[in-house]
C-alpha positions as CSV (number, residue, x, y, z in Angstrom):
1,M,-12.6,24.5,21.0
2,F,-11.6,21.5,19.0
3,D,-8.6,19.8,20.4
4,I,-6.7,18.0,17.4
5,D,-4.5,16.2,19.1
6,N,-7.7,14.8,21.5
7,A,-9.1,13.7,18.4
8,L,-6.1,11.7,16.9
9,C,-5.6,10.0,20.0
10,T,-9.6,8.8,20.2
11,L,-8.5,7.7,16.8
12,V,-6.1,5.3,17.5
13,A,-7.7,4.2,21.0
14,S,-10.3,2.8,18.7
15,G,-8.3,1.0,16.1
16,G,-9.2,3.6,13.3
17,S,-7.3,4.1,10.2
18,D,-8.2,7.8,9.5
19,L,-9.9,10.9,11.0
20,H,-11.5,13.2,8.7
21,L,-12.3,16.7,9.5
22,K,-14.9,18.7,7.1
23,V,-16.3,22.0,8.1
24,E,-20.1,21.5,9.2
25,T,-19.5,18.0,9.9
26,P,-18.6,16.2,13.4
27,P,-15.0,14.8,13.2
28,M,-15.3,11.2,11.6
29,T,-13.4,8.2,12.2
30,R,-12.6,5.5,10.2
31,V,-12.8,2.2,12.0
32,D,-12.8,-1.0,10.2
33,G,-13.5,0.5,7.0
34,D,-16.8,2.3,8.1
35,L,-16.8,5.9,8.8
36,C,-18.3,7.1,12.0
37,P,-18.5,10.4,14.1
38,I,-16.8,10.7,17.1
39,E,-19.4,10.9,20.1
40,D,-20.1,14.3,21.5
41,Q,-18.4,16.2,18.8
42,P,-20.2,19.1,17.2
43,P,-19.8,20.2,13.8
44,L,-16.8,22.0,13.1
45,T,-16.2,25.4,11.8
46,A,-13.9,26.9,9.3
47,H,-12.1,28.2,12.3
48,D,-11.6,24.4,13.8
49,T,-9.9,23.3,10.6
50,E,-7.7,26.1,10.2
51,Q,-6.6,26.0,13.7
52,A,-5.8,22.3,13.2
53,V,-3.8,22.8,10.5
54,S,-1.8,25.4,12.4
55,T,-1.1,23.5,15.7
56,M,0.0,20.4,13.2
57,L,2.0,22.3,10.2
58,Q,4.9,24.6,11.7
59,D,7.0,23.9,8.3
60,P,7.0,27.5,6.4
61,V,7.6,25.6,2.9
62,K,4.6,23.4,3.8
63,L,2.5,26.1,4.6
64,N,3.6,28.5,1.4
65,E,2.5,25.2,-0.6
66,L,-0.6,24.9,1.2
67,A,-1.3,28.9,0.1
68,E,-0.2,28.5,-3.0
69,E,-1.3,24.9,-4.5
70,F,-4.4,24.9,-2.1
71,E,-3.2,21.3,-0.8
72,V,-0.4,19.7,1.0
73,D,0.8,16.6,2.4
74,F,2.7,16.3,5.6
75,S,3.5,14.1,8.5
76,Y,2.5,15.0,12.4
77,S,3.4,12.7,15.7
78,I,2.3,12.5,19.0
79,S,4.6,11.2,21.4
80,G,3.9,7.8,22.5
81,V,0.9,7.6,20.4
82,A,1.1,7.3,16.5
83,R,2.6,9.2,13.8
84,F,0.4,10.7,11.5
85,R,0.1,11.1,7.3
86,V,-1.8,14.0,6.6
87,N,-3.2,15.8,3.5
88,A,-5.0,19.2,4.0
89,F,-6.9,20.6,1.2
90,R,-9.6,23.3,0.4
91,Q,-13.0,22.7,-0.7
92,R,-15.9,24.9,-1.1
93,G,-13.5,27.5,0.2
94,A,-12.7,25.8,3.6
95,L,-10.0,23.6,5.1
96,S,-10.7,20.0,5.0
97,I,-8.2,17.4,6.5
98,V,-7.6,13.7,6.5
99,C,-5.1,12.1,8.6
100,R,-3.9,8.4,8.4
101,A,-2.5,6.9,11.6
102,I,0.6,5.1,11.1
103,P,1.7,2.8,14.3
104,V,4.7,3.7,16.2
105,S,5.5,0.2,16.1
106,I,6.5,-2.0,12.9
107,R,4.7,-5.2,12.5
108,S,6.3,-8.2,11.0
109,V,5.6,-10.3,7.9
110,S,4.0,-13.1,10.0
111,D,2.1,-10.6,12.7
112,L,0.5,-9.2,9.3
113,L,-0.7,-12.8,8.3
114,L,1.1,-12.2,5.2
115,P,2.4,-15.1,3.4
116,P,6.0,-16.2,3.6
117,V,7.2,-15.5,0.1
118,I,7.0,-11.9,1.2
119,T,9.7,-12.7,3.3
120,D,11.7,-14.4,0.6
121,L,10.9,-11.3,-1.8
122,S,12.5,-8.9,0.5
123,E,15.7,-11.2,0.6
124,E,16.2,-10.8,-3.1
125,G,19.8,-9.4,-4.0
126,R,18.7,-7.1,-6.8
127,G,15.8,-6.4,-8.8
128,I,12.6,-4.3,-8.5
129,I,9.4,-5.4,-6.4
130,L,6.0,-3.4,-6.7
131,L,3.5,-3.0,-4.1
132,T,0.1,-2.3,-5.9
133,G,-3.6,-1.6,-4.3
134,T,-6.0,1.2,-4.0
135,T,-5.2,3.9,-1.2
136,G,-5.6,2.4,2.0
137,S,-5.1,-1.2,1.1
138,G,-2.0,-1.4,3.6
139,K,1.0,-1.1,1.2
140,S,3.0,1.0,3.4
141,T,2.6,-1.3,6.0
142,T,3.9,-4.1,4.1
143,L,6.6,-2.1,2.6
144,A,7.6,-1.5,6.4
145,A,7.6,-5.1,7.4
146,M,9.6,-5.9,4.4
147,L,12.3,-3.3,5.0
148,D,12.3,-4.1,8.9
149,H,12.9,-8.0,8.1
150,I,16.1,-6.6,5.8
151,N,17.2,-4.3,8.7
152,H,17.1,-7.4,11.3
153,T,18.8,-10.2,9.2
154,M,21.1,-8.3,6.6
155,S,23.8,-5.6,6.6
156,K,22.5,-3.3,4.1
157,H,22.2,0.5,3.5
158,I,18.7,1.2,2.5
159,V,17.7,4.7,1.4
160,T,14.0,5.7,1.3
161,I,12.4,8.6,-0.4
162,E,8.8,9.1,0.7
163,D,6.1,12.1,0.8
164,P,6.1,12.1,3.6
165,I,8.0,9.7,5.6
166,E,5.4,7.6,7.3
167,F,6.9,4.4,9.4
168,L,10.3,5.4,11.4
169,H,13.2,2.8,11.1
170,V,15.9,2.4,13.6
171,D,19.2,1.2,12.5
172,K,19.8,-2.3,13.6
173,Q,21.9,-4.5,11.2
174,S,21.5,-2.2,8.4
175,I,21.7,1.6,8.2
176,I,18.6,3.5,6.9
177,N,18.4,7.1,5.4
178,Q,15.0,8.2,5.3
179,R,14.5,11.3,2.8
180,E,11.2,13.4,2.8
181,V,10.1,15.1,-0.2
182,G,10.0,18.7,0.6
183,M,11.9,18.8,3.7
184,D,15.1,16.9,2.7
185,T,14.5,16.6,-1.2
186,L,12.8,18.8,-3.7
187,S,11.2,15.9,-5.3
188,F,11.5,11.9,-6.2
189,K,13.2,12.9,-9.2
190,H,15.9,15.4,-7.6
191,A,16.5,12.5,-5.0
192,L,16.9,9.9,-7.2
193,R,19.2,11.3,-9.8
194,R,21.6,11.0,-7.2
195,V,20.8,8.2,-5.0
196,L,23.3,6.1,-6.9
197,R,25.8,7.9,-5.5
198,Q,25.0,7.1,-1.9
199,D,26.0,3.8,-1.9
200,P,22.7,2.3,-1.7
201,D,21.9,-1.7,-1.5
202,V,18.3,-1.1,-1.3
203,I,16.3,1.8,-2.4
204,L,12.5,2.7,-1.5
205,I,10.8,4.8,-3.5
206,G,7.2,5.8,-2.0
207,E,5.4,6.2,-5.3
208,M,6.0,5.5,-9.1
209,R,4.8,8.7,-10.5
210,D,6.4,10.1,-13.9
211,E,8.5,8.3,-16.5
212,E,11.7,9.7,-15.2
213,T,11.1,8.1,-11.6
214,V,10.5,4.7,-13.1
215,H,13.2,4.8,-15.4
216,T,15.7,5.6,-13.0
217,A,14.1,2.9,-10.9
218,L,14.4,0.2,-13.6
219,S,18.2,1.3,-14.5
220,A,18.9,0.9,-10.7
221,A,17.7,-2.3,-10.5
222,E,19.7,-3.3,-13.5
223,T,22.9,-2.0,-11.6
224,G,22.4,-4.4,-8.9
225,H,20.4,-2.7,-6.2
226,L,16.9,-4.2,-5.0
227,V,14.3,-1.4,-5.9
228,L,10.7,-1.3,-3.7
229,S,7.9,0.9,-4.6
230,T,4.3,1.4,-5.2
231,V,1.6,1.9,-7.7
232,H,-1.7,2.4,-8.0
233,T,-3.1,-0.9,-9.8
234,V,-5.1,-4.1,-9.0
235,D,-3.3,-7.0,-10.1
236,A,0.1,-8.0,-12.0
237,A,-1.3,-7.8,-15.4
238,E,-2.6,-4.1,-15.0
239,T,0.9,-3.0,-13.2
240,V,3.1,-4.2,-15.8
241,N,0.9,-2.2,-18.5
242,R,0.8,0.9,-16.1
243,I,4.7,1.0,-15.9
244,I,5.2,0.5,-19.9
245,D,2.5,3.3,-20.1
246,F,4.8,5.9,-18.2
247,F,6.6,6.0,-21.3
248,P,6.0,7.0,-25.2
249,P,5.0,4.5,-27.4
250,H,8.5,4.1,-29.3
251,M,10.2,3.2,-26.1
252,H,7.7,0.3,-25.0
253,Q,9.6,-2.8,-26.3
254,Q,12.6,-1.3,-24.3
255,V,11.0,-0.8,-21.1
256,R,9.6,-4.5,-21.3
257,S,12.9,-5.7,-22.2
258,M,14.0,-3.6,-18.8
259,L,11.3,-4.9,-16.8
260,A,11.4,-8.6,-17.9
261,G,15.0,-8.6,-16.7
262,T,14.4,-6.8,-13.5
263,L,11.1,-7.5,-12.2
264,K,11.4,-9.9,-8.8
265,G,7.6,-9.8,-7.7
266,V,4.6,-7.7,-7.7
267,I,2.3,-8.0,-4.6
268,S,-1.1,-6.5,-5.3
269,Q,-2.7,-6.0,-1.5
270,R,-6.5,-5.6,-0.5
271,L,-8.0,-5.5,2.9
272,V,-11.0,-7.5,3.4
273,R,-13.5,-7.5,6.4
274,A,-12.3,-10.2,9.0
275,T,-14.8,-12.5,11.2
276,D,-13.2,-11.0,14.3
277,G,-14.6,-7.2,13.3
278,G,-10.9,-6.2,11.9
279,R,-9.6,-6.5,8.5
280,V,-7.0,-9.1,7.2
281,A,-4.6,-8.3,4.2
282,T,-5.0,-10.3,1.1
283,C,-2.8,-10.3,-1.6
284,E,-2.1,-11.6,-5.0
285,I,1.7,-12.5,-6.0
286,M,3.6,-13.2,-9.0
287,R,7.1,-14.0,-9.0
288,M,9.5,-14.0,-12.0
289,T,9.7,-17.4,-13.9
290,G,10.5,-18.2,-17.5
291,R,6.5,-17.8,-18.6
292,V,6.3,-14.5,-16.6
293,R,9.1,-13.2,-18.6
294,D,7.6,-14.4,-22.0
295,M,4.5,-12.7,-21.3
296,I,5.9,-9.6,-20.0
297,M,8.2,-9.2,-23.2
298,D,4.8,-9.7,-25.7
299,P,2.2,-7.6,-25.6
300,L,-0.6,-9.7,-26.5
301,Q,0.1,-12.2,-24.0
302,T,0.6,-9.5,-20.8
303,G,-3.1,-10.0,-20.1
304,R,-2.8,-13.4,-19.5
305,L,-0.3,-13.3,-16.4
306,T,-3.3,-14.1,-14.0
307,E,-3.1,-17.7,-15.5
308,V,0.5,-17.8,-14.6
309,V,-0.3,-16.9,-11.3
310,S,-3.1,-19.0,-10.5
311,E,-1.1,-22.2,-11.7
312,G,2.4,-21.0,-9.9
313,A,1.9,-22.1,-6.2
314,Y,5.2,-24.1,-6.3
315,Y,6.9,-20.7,-6.9
316,G,4.7,-18.8,-4.0
317,M,2.3,-17.4,-6.4
318,Q,-1.6,-17.0,-5.5
319,T,-4.1,-14.9,-7.1
320,F,-6.4,-12.9,-5.1
321,D,-9.4,-15.3,-4.9
322,Q,-6.9,-18.0,-4.0
323,A,-5.8,-16.0,-0.9
324,L,-9.2,-15.3,0.1
325,F,-10.1,-18.7,0.1
326,Q,-7.0,-19.7,2.4
327,H,-8.2,-17.2,4.9
328,V,-12.0,-18.4,5.1
329,K,-10.3,-22.1,5.4
330,A,-8.3,-20.6,8.3
331,G,-11.8,-19.0,9.6
332,R,-10.2,-15.4,9.2
333,V,-12.8,-14.4,7.0
334,D,-16.4,-15.8,6.4
335,V,-17.9,-17.0,3.4
336,A,-20.5,-14.3,2.8
337,E,-17.8,-11.7,3.1
338,A,-15.6,-13.2,0.6
339,L,-17.8,-13.6,-1.6
340,K,-18.6,-10.1,-1.4
341,A,-14.6,-9.2,-1.9
342,A,-13.9,-11.9,-4.8
343,T,-12.5,-11.0,-8.1
344,S,-14.7,-13.7,-9.6
345,P,-17.4,-14.5,-7.2
346,H,-18.7,-17.5,-9.2
347,D,-15.2,-19.0,-9.5
348,F,-15.0,-18.4,-5.7
349,K,-17.9,-20.5,-5.1
350,L,-17.0,-23.3,-7.6
351,L,-13.5,-23.1,-5.5
352,L,-15.6,-23.6,-2.2
353,Q,-17.8,-26.3,-3.4
354,A,-14.7,-28.1,-4.8
355,D,-13.1,-27.9,-1.0
356,G,-15.9,-30.4,-0.2
357,R,-16.4,-28.5,3.3
358,K,-19.5,-28.6,5.4
359,G,-21.8,-25.5,4.5
360,T,-20.2,-24.9,1.1
361,T,-22.5,-26.8,-1.5
362,M,-23.7,-24.5,-4.1
363,A,-27.6,-24.3,-3.3
364,D,-26.0,-22.9,0.4
365,L,-24.0,-20.7,-1.7
366,E,-26.5,-19.5,-3.4
367,Q,-28.7,-18.9,-0.1
368,V,-25.3,-17.1,1.6
369,E,-25.4,-14.6,-1.8
370,E,-29.1,-14.1,-1.7
371,Q,-28.7,-13.1,2.0
372,R,-26.0,-10.8,1.3
373,V,-27.3,-8.9,-1.6
374,A,-30.7,-8.6,0.9
């Protein structure tokens, strides 16, 4: 019989990030970005996945959600091992499950090899900070590190609204109230309608999902609160446009004004394969300056935000390729992998060549590129 706890322990022991369970396929783990089957495990049956959900999910409300909507998000934990963010969904009539491992301990900004400017951003007194990136890019881990820094260094009241709760925070210098959608509140919208009456200093919103959530977040930032949230976008310019597009056209200029007045930073993150076999977070960072504010206000200029970011090193700003270049120089990412991940491989080659280091002539880089493609 399939043992879900044993499979999850195997995932954690291997340093993996996700466990995939699908009928007629062996249990699969994602380790350093690649999927591979768990050794000596036969293909799963429909009974196996149904039993796994029954073992992990005891909440009748969530079980009813799965029955009515054919999918559900929930959290699960194994004491002393890890917590897991779980999504169960039906496909071709059977249940499939994906479990994301959430470490028990929270790593610091420096442990994650993130730039120090992220610590500076977490010390902002008010405004809104957005973490962006695709699913699995490490947004939740970075947010947890930022909250942990606040918790360690400042006396604040932090309220989080998550779906589901991932990292568990213990009160240190701050007080942290963590609310889970479906268990502690009906929805992000319901929680945000009342959050300002809870005397928060810092509000974490798990995800910007709709106009009301975005409007409430911007209003909270305007009234002196620090708001942290996530958006599924790839860079600062797309993030600004996505926030504006939540609203009807007649409100766009008003939203631009609110965003220009409250936005403190956008951290756009991707994970890149490291030379040691793991993965390293690589961040584009935009901070608010006068030029950034003007470009947010002018729809014709918003697309040029990347130019400001590339020239904003004095303020701690960096493009994704600039951050990737620093990883290469530090030996954390090799040239071939960097070229594969770069936003603009050609410009990245020029950046490496301009550095004048051994092995970074254009001919050498072209050879590396040919080997990678081959």
